[in-house]
C-alpha positions in Angstrom: 79.8 2.0 -0.2 82.6 2.1 2.7 83.3 -0.5 5.5 82.3 1.5 8.2 78.6 2.3 6.8 79.0 -1.5 5.4 79.2 -2.6 8.7 76.5 -0.5 10.9 74.1 -1.9 8.0 74.5 -5.8 10.1 72.1 -7.3 11.1 71.8 -9.6 14.0 69.1 -11.7 14.7 70.1 -13.0 18.0 68.8 -9.9 19.6 65.3 -10.6 18.7 64.9 -14.0 19.8 63.1 -15.4 23.2 66.1 -16.7 25.2 67.3 -19.9 23.8 64.5 -20.0 21.4 65.6 -21.0 18.0 65.0 -19.0 15.0 65.8 -19.1 11.2 68.2 -16.9 11.3 70.7 -17.5 14.2 72.1 -18.8 17.3 70.0 -17.7 20.6 72.0 -17.5 23.7 72.1 -14.1 25.5 72.8 -12.7 29.2 73.7 -14.8 32.0 70.6 -16.2 34.1 71.3 -16.4 37.9 75.0 -15.7 37.4 76.7 -13.1 39.8 78.5 -10.0 39.3 82.3 -10.4 38.0 84.6 -11.0 40.9 87.9 -9.7 39.3 89.1 -8.1 36.0 88.1 -9.8 32.7 90.6 -6.8 30.4 90.0 -9.0 26.9 86.0 -9.0 27.7 84.7 -6.9 24.9 81.0 -6.1 23.5 79.3 -5.1 20.8 76.7 -3.0 21.7 73.1 -3.3 19.1 69.7 -1.5 18.3 66.3 -2.5 17.2 64.7 -0.1 15.7 61.8 -2.4 15.2 61.2 -2.6 19.0 61.5 0.9 19.9 65.0 1.6 19.2 65.5 -1.3 22.2 69.2 -1.4 23.5 71.0 -4.8 23.2 74.6 -6.3 23.1 76.5 -9.2 21.8 79.7 -10.4 23.7 83.2 -11.0 22.3 86.7 -11.5 23.2 90.0 -9.7 22.9 92.6 -12.0 21.1 94.9 -9.1 19.9 95.6 -5.9 20.2 93.4 -4.8 16.8 91.3 -8.0 16.8 87.6 -9.8 18.7 86.2 -12.9 18.1 82.5 -13.3 18.2 79.5 -15.3 17.3 79.2 -15.1 13.4 75.2 -14.5 14.0 76.1 -12.0 16.0 77.6 -10.1 12.9 75.4 -12.0 10.0 73.1 -10.3 7.7 69.2 -11.4 8.1 65.6 -9.6 8.2 65.3 -9.6 12.2 66.0 -5.7 12.1 68.7 -5.6 15.2 71.6 -3.3 13.6 75.4 -3.5 15.4 76.3 0.4 16.5 79.5 0.0 14.7 81.2 0.0 17.9 83.4 -2.4 20.5 83.6 -1.7 24.0 86.8 -3.5 25.2 87.9 -4.2 28.7 85.0 -2.9 31.2 82.6 -4.6 34.0 79.8 -2.1 32.7 78.0 -2.8 29.7 77.4 1.1 28.8 80.7 3.1 30.4 84.6 2.4 31.0 87.3 0.4 29.3 88.6 1.9 25.4 85.8 1.9 22.8 86.8 1.4 19.0 85.1 2.0 15.5 84.8 -1.3 13.8 87.1 -1.6 11.3 86.5 -5.0 9.2 84.0 -8.7 10.1 84.9 -11.8 8.9 83.0 -14.4 9.3 84.0 -18.1 9.0 83.5 -19.1 5.3 82.1 -22.1 6.6 79.3 -20.3 8.4 75.6 -22.0 7.7 72.6 -21.5 9.8 71.2 -25.2 11.3 68.1 -26.5 10.4 65.2 -26.2 12.8 66.4 -25.9 16.2 69.6 -27.3 15.5 73.2 -25.5 16.0 74.9 -23.7 13.5 77.6 -24.6 11.7 81.1 -22.6 12.0 79.4 -20.0 14.1 83.0 -18.0 14.6 83.7 -14.3 13.3 86.4 -11.7 13.6 86.0 -8.3 14.4 88.8 -5.9 13.5 89.0 -2.7 15.5 90.4 0.8 13.7 93.1 1.1 16.4 95.2 -1.2 18.8 93.7 -1.4 22.4 96.2 -0.9 25.2 94.0 -3.9 27.3 95.7 -7.3 26.8 94.0 -9.8 24.9 93.5 -13.5 26.0 95.2 -16.2 24.5 93.5 -19.4 23.0 94.4 -22.5 24.8 95.8 -25.3 22.8 93.1 -27.3 23.4 89.5 -27.2 25.5 89.9 -29.6 28.8 88.4 -33.0 28.9 85.1 -33.5 30.4 84.6 -32.3 33.6 86.8 -29.3 33.5 86.2 -26.0 35.1 85.2 -23.3 33.0 83.7 -19.6 33.4 81.2 -17.9 30.9 81.2 -14.3 30.7 78.7 -11.8 29.7 76.2 -9.1 29.8 73.6 -10.9 28.5 69.7 -10.5 30.1 69.0 -11.9 33.5 65.5 -12.6 32.8 64.7 -15.4 30.5 61.4 -14.5 28.1 61.4 -12.3 24.7 61.2 -8.8 24.6 60.4 -5.9 26.8 60.8 -8.4 29.3 64.7 -8.9 28.8 66.8 -6.9 31.8 70.5 -6.4 30.6 72.8 -6.0 33.6 75.2 -2.9 33.9 77.7 -5.2 35.6 79.6 -8.0 34.0 78.7 -11.5 35.2 79.9 -15.0 35.5 78.8 -18.2 35.8 80.9 -21.0 36.8 80.6 -23.9 34.8 82.0 -27.3 33.7 82.9 -28.8 30.4 79.9 -31.4 29.8 81.0 -34.6 27.2 79.0 -34.8 23.9 76.5 -36.8 25.6 75.0 -34.2 28.0 73.7 -32.2 25.2 71.0 -33.4 22.7 72.2 -36.0 19.8 74.0 -33.9 17.0 74.9 -30.6 19.1 78.1 -31.2 20.1 81.0 -32.4 18.4 84.5 -31.4 17.5 83.6 -27.5 16.9 80.7 -27.5 19.3 81.1 -27.7 23.2 78.6 -28.7 25.6 78.4 -26.5 28.8 76.7 -27.6 32.0 76.5 -25.1 34.9 77.9 -25.8 38.4 75.0 -23.8 39.7 71.0 -24.9 39.5 68.7 -22.9 37.0 71.7 -21.1 35.6 73.2 -20.6 32.1 74.0 -17.7 29.5 70.8 -16.5 27.7 69.9 -13.7 25.4 72.8 -11.2 25.1 75.4 -13.4 26.0 75.9 -14.4 22.1 79.5 -14.3 21.2 80.9 -13.8 24.4 83.7 -16.2 26.1 84.1 -19.5 28.2 87.2 -19.8 29.8 89.5 -22.1 31.6 92.3 -21.5 33.7 96.0 -22.7 31.7 99.0 -24.2 33.2 100.1 -20.8 34.7 96.6 -20.3 36.1 95.5 -17.5 33.8 92.8 -17.6 32.0 92.4 -18.9 28.5 89.7 -18.8 25.8 88.2 -22.2 25.0 84.5 -21.2 23.9 82.3 -18.8 22.2 78.6 -18.8 23.6 76.2 -19.8 20.8 73.0 -20.9 22.3 71.5 -24.1 24.2 72.5 -27.3 23.7 68.9 -29.1 23.8 66.2 -28.3 21.7 63.5 -25.6 23.0 65.4 -25.4 26.1 65.2 -22.5 28.3 68.6 -20.6 29.4 68.3 -21.9 32.8 66.9 -25.3 32.1 69.4 -27.1 29.8 73.2 -27.2 29.2 75.0 -24.3 26.9 76.3 -25.2 23.2 79.6 -23.1 22.7 81.7 -22.9 19.5 84.8 -24.2 20.0 87.7 -21.6 19.5 90.3 -23.9 19.8 89.4 -25.5 16.9 89.8 -22.5 15.0 93.1 -21.6 15.7 94.3 -21.8 12.7 91.9 -19.8 10.5 92.0 -16.9 13.3 95.6 -16.5 13.0 95.9 -16.9 9.3 93.1 -14.2 9.4 94.7 -11.9 11.2 98.2 -12.4 9.5 96.5 -11.3 5.9 94.3 -9.1 7.0 96.7 -6.5 8.5 
């Protein structure tokens, strides 16, 4: 079977979940509820379009971040196989503030999930929920640098995504055409449920009431300002930071991209 054909058969359970409702398959975050239209260009923003044959071929999305001219980082649960019926369309759109137009579109050439990825038990978070996707050709957009470390609790951050702006499940989801953003802050581990945040998972708190990432935002970026004021990547959207929380009700949980810098660099170097 060709790599591309194999990629097209990858199943993404996240798309079929109710917003922030954990299934046995994946993490659950989607689009940003109560965010706002993007206020600047984010050339590193990428999206992975999805189709759900079991839901009348409904269209959805996962987020990703360009970290190399030929690689994006996303959530492992966005590219994991399962029985939920959501399928990657086999392309990546890079550098656009529109979900279905603009930017640069490339075919997916290879998917590498973290070897330690495994599902959490019940509503608990997944372990090592991070993956890399190689594009068939480089893009001209500027990649984002992965920060050396995430800022301390209280550090201002920002979330980006094309996920649903309406809580609930299919068919109620409303995916925006325009990229959404939400200003947040690093939360202390204690601000998420016990056992959720740790060295590899970042607790995230909205600065705006009743707002957080939701279904469709999975895999997208959490960024902070670096030393020279440029955005740096610290997090990859996973899902809720508390059991049973709706998108707008509780904290969010993000895979700590800075904890995987070594694995990311090694994977890129060995898959050129």
